[in-house]
C-alpha positions as CSV (number, residue, x, y, z in Angstrom):
1,M,0.0,0.0,0.0
2,K,1.4,3.4,-1.0
3,L,1.3,6.0,1.7
4,S,0.7,9.7,1.1
5,L,3.5,12.1,1.7
6,Y,1.7,13.1,4.9
7,E,1.6,9.5,6.1
8,Q,5.4,9.0,5.4
9,E,6.3,10.0,8.9
10,T,9.5,9.5,10.8
11,I,9.8,9.0,14.6
12,L,13.0,9.3,16.5
13,L,12.9,7.8,20.0
14,Y,15.7,7.8,22.6
15,N,16.2,8.3,26.3
16,Q,19.0,9.7,28.4
17,A,20.0,6.2,29.8
18,E,21.0,4.6,26.5
19,D,23.5,5.4,23.8
20,T,21.2,4.4,20.9
21,A,18.1,5.8,19.3
22,D,15.3,4.0,17.5
23,V,14.3,5.4,14.1
24,Y,11.0,4.4,12.7
25,T,10.3,5.8,9.2
26,H,8.3,5.4,6.0
27,D,10.4,8.0,4.2
28,P,11.9,6.1,1.2
29,K,15.0,8.3,1.0
30,L,15.8,7.9,4.7
31,L,15.1,4.1,4.6
32,K,17.7,3.8,1.8
33,K,20.2,5.9,3.7
34,L,19.7,3.9,6.9
35,A,20.0,0.6,5.0
36,R,23.2,1.8,3.4
37,L,24.6,2.8,6.9
38,A,23.5,-0.6,8.3
39,E,25.4,-2.4,5.6
40,K,28.5,-0.1,6.0
41,Y,28.5,0.0,9.8
42,P,26.8,-3.2,11.0
43,D,28.3,-2.9,14.4
44,Q,26.7,0.5,15.0
45,V,23.5,0.7,12.8
46,R,21.1,-2.2,12.9
47,Q,17.9,-2.8,11.1
48,K,15.1,-4.1,13.4
49,D,12.4,-4.6,10.8
50,A,11.3,-3.1,7.4
51,H,10.8,0.4,8.9
52,S,12.9,0.5,12.1
53,F,16.6,0.9,12.7
54,I,18.7,1.4,15.8
55,V,21.4,4.0,15.4
56,P,24.0,5.6,17.7
57,K,22.3,8.6,19.5
58,R,25.2,10.8,18.4
59,C,23.9,10.4,14.8
60,V,20.8,12.3,15.7
61,S,21.1,16.1,15.7
62,V,19.0,19.2,15.5
63,R,20.9,22.1,13.9
64,E,20.3,25.8,13.7
65,P,18.9,26.8,10.3
66,Y,21.3,28.3,7.8
67,S,21.2,32.1,7.5
68,E,20.5,33.6,4.1
69,Q,24.1,34.9,4.1
70,R,25.5,31.5,4.7
71,R,23.3,30.0,2.0
72,E,24.4,32.6,-0.5
73,A,28.1,32.1,0.4
74,A,27.7,28.3,-0.1
75,R,25.9,29.0,-3.4
76,E,28.8,31.2,-4.6
77,R,31.4,28.6,-3.6
78,A,29.5,25.9,-5.5
79,K,29.3,28.1,-8.6
80,A,33.0,28.9,-8.4
81,G,33.8,25.2,-8.0
82,G,31.8,24.4,-11.1
83,Y,29.0,22.5,-9.2
84,L,25.6,22.4,-10.9
85,P,22.2,21.7,-9.2
86,P,20.7,18.3,-9.8
87,R,18.7,18.2,-13.1
88,R,15.0,17.7,-12.4
89,D,14.4,16.1,-15.7
90,L,16.7,13.2,-14.7
91,D,14.8,12.6,-11.4
92,P,13.0,9.2,-11.6
93,K,10.3,10.5,-9.3
94,T,9.2,13.0,-12.0
95,E,8.9,10.5,-14.8
């Protein structure tokens, strides 16, 4: 069954006593990333079931949003380095 974007939720669950966090998600992009990490770091990232992973708590972070000045500086560095934005016409989701 295909879930709507609204239903593709992610839940992060951890407590102060343990060094790991449980990640429950239906986000396809995050599922792929977690599966890749579980394959690359099997001693640290474990898949519990189709939609749940256990990760080190230090992998979970909440960051301050980028300021517009910082975004513009990064944009200019990327242009100077010859980086191009991803082409939307090559995105399989849009086909």
